[in-house]
C-alpha positions in Angstrom: -25.9 13.9 -17.2 -25.7 13.5 -13.4 -22.2 13.8 -11.8 -20.8 10.6 -10.5 -21.4 10.0 -6.9 -18.5 8.6 -4.8 -18.9 4.9 -3.8 -19.7 4.8 -0.1 -17.8 1.5 0.3 -14.5 2.8 -1.0 -12.2 5.4 0.5 -9.2 7.3 -0.8 -5.9 7.3 1.3 -6.6 11.0 2.2 -10.0 10.0 3.7 -8.4 7.2 5.7 -5.7 9.6 6.9 -8.3 12.1 8.0 -10.3 9.4 9.8 -7.2 8.2 11.7 -5.7 11.7 12.1 -2.4 10.8 10.6 -0.3 11.6 7.5 -1.2 10.3 4.1 2.3 8.9 3.7 1.6 6.6 6.7 -1.4 5.2 4.8 0.8 4.7 1.7 3.4 2.9 3.8 0.7 0.5 5.2 -0.5 -0.2 1.6 3.1 -0.8 0.4 3.8 -3.2 3.3 0.6 -5.1 2.5 -0.9 -4.5 5.9 -3.8 -2.5 4.5 -5.2 -4.0 1.3 -5.9 -1.5 -1.5 -6.4 -1.5 -5.2 -5.4 0.9 -7.9 -7.8 2.5 -10.3 -5.0 3.7 -12.6 -4.7 2.3 -16.1 -2.2 -0.6 -16.5 1.3 0.6 -17.0 0.7 3.9 -15.2 3.7 5.1 -13.1 1.5 6.5 -10.4 -1.1 4.3 -8.8 -4.4 5.8 -7.7 -5.2 3.9 -4.6 -8.7 3.0 -3.2 -9.3 1.2 0.1 -12.5 -0.7 1.0 -14.3 0.5 4.1 -14.4 -3.2 5.3 -10.6 -3.3 5.2 -10.3 -0.1 7.2 -12.8 -1.3 9.8 -11.1 -4.7 10.1 -7.8 -2.9 10.6 -9.3 -0.7 13.3 -10.8 -3.6 15.1 -7.4 -5.3 15.3 -8.4 -8.2 13.2 -5.6 -9.3 10.7 -6.6 -7.9 7.3 -3.9 -9.8 5.5 -0.8 -11.6 6.7 2.1 -9.2 6.9 4.8 -10.2 4.5 8.2 -10.9 6.0 11.0 -8.9 4.4 12.8 -10.8 1.7 16.3 -11.9 2.5 18.9 -10.4 0.2 20.9 -12.8 -2.0 24.6 -12.8 -1.2 26.8 -11.3 -3.9 28.6 -13.8 -6.0 31.9 -12.0 -5.8 31.8 -11.4 -2.0 35.4 -12.7 -1.5 36.9 -11.4 -4.7 38.5 -8.0 -5.0 37.5 -6.0 -8.1 40.1 -3.8 -9.6 38.1 -2.7 -12.6 34.4 -2.0 -13.1 
């Protein structure tokens, strides 16, 4: 059997970090914020995603085109008992 060849259209976060000369954690932060689209190759229910990023998404991000709309942070719901003192927990 021939060993599997990596897909030239897909990059790992470490490859993108090397390309941009930054830390891998910065790439994970962009993925988590939804700025840089990525997909996970991990099995469903896995606790650790194995991210892959399309080269087209990286090139679109580099050219300054919006890859996806950045999600606004969700507003926190006010606590129900905001005005009530709690003596026991």
